N, C-alpha and C positions, 0 to 999 in steps of 0.2 A: 503493499499500500504506500503510494507516495505521500509526500508531506501535504500537498494540496488536498489529496483525498482524506488524510487524517483531518485537516481542517474542516473540510466540508461534512465529515461525519459528526465532529464535534459541534458544528453548527446545527446540524439535523437534531442531534440529541438536545441541544440547548433550547431548540424551537419546540420540540415535543414536550419537553419538561415544563417549559413556561405556559404551552397550551394547557396542560392540566390544571395550572393555577387559574387560568381564565375560566375553566369550566368548574371551579369549586363552587359549592353551595353558597359559602360565605364570602365569596369573592368581593361583593359590593360592599360589605361591612368591614373587611379586613385589609387594612393599609399595607400590612406586610405582604399579603398574597399579591396585591395590586402592584406593589413596588417589585417584588420578585418577577412577577410575570413580565413587566416592562423590562427589567434588567435582563431577563432571559432572551427576550426578543432582540434587544439591541445587541447582546453578545452573540447571538446567531448571525445578525447582519455583518458585525465586525468579522467574525471568523470566515464567513463566506467571502467577504472583500479580501481578507488576508490570503485566502485560497486563490483568488484571481491574481493577486500580487505575486504569489509564488509561481503560479503557472506562467505569468508574463516574464517573470525573471529567468525561469528555466528555459523558455523559449529563447529569450535573448542570449543567455549564456550558450545556449546549444549553437546558436548562429554565430558565436564569436564577437557579437556586439558591433563590430565594424567601427567605421570613423564616426558615424553619428554618435554611438555610444561614448566613445572616447571624448568627443567634443562636449557632450552632455555632462560627463564626469568632470572634465576641466572646469565647464562653467559653474557646477555645484561647488566644487572646491574654491572657485575664486569668489563666488557669492558668500560663501562661509567665511573666507578671509576678510572681506569687505565688512560684514557684520562685526567681526572681531575688532577690526581696526576702528569702526565706529563706536564701539563699546568702550574702547580704551580712550577715545578722544584722539587718536593719531591720524589727524586728517591729512597729512603728507602721504602716510601709507594708503589712506582711504582714495585719495585722488590718484595715486600711482595704480592701485589695483582697479579703480573704476576705469581708467583709460585701458588698461590690459583687457578688462572685459569687454570694452567697446571694440577692441581689436579682434577679440575672440568670437564675437556674435556678428562681426561684419560691420562695424561702424555705426552700431544702433544709436549711439549718441552723437554722431556728426550732425552739425549744423544747429547746435544749441543745447545739448545735453549737460548733464551735471559733471561728467568725467573733467578732470583738470581744473575745476572751478575752485573758488576759494570758499570753504565751507564755514569759515568763521564769521562770515557776515559782512 
């Protein structure tokens, strides 16, 4: 059984368990059963979505990812570094990374973007 199948099975189990709560005789009077029923349905939805993510990543890994995947990873890493620079107040690094990101995505900030600007006001 694959990882995504395990997640889907858990989602099915969660959904079935929470449906029993909905059908309980005292459901309308029991806040605990109402909460557990809703939590079970939310968990089932999240587990099902997680299974979709695992399937997608498995297919992506099987195809080798390619250049598009490498570019996506580079953009994610650069975005993370930009957030860290902003959190530290390192505006020179923020500007440098923003300009780098603009080059990665093909000049997205050309013609008036924030890259290279003075963030100090």
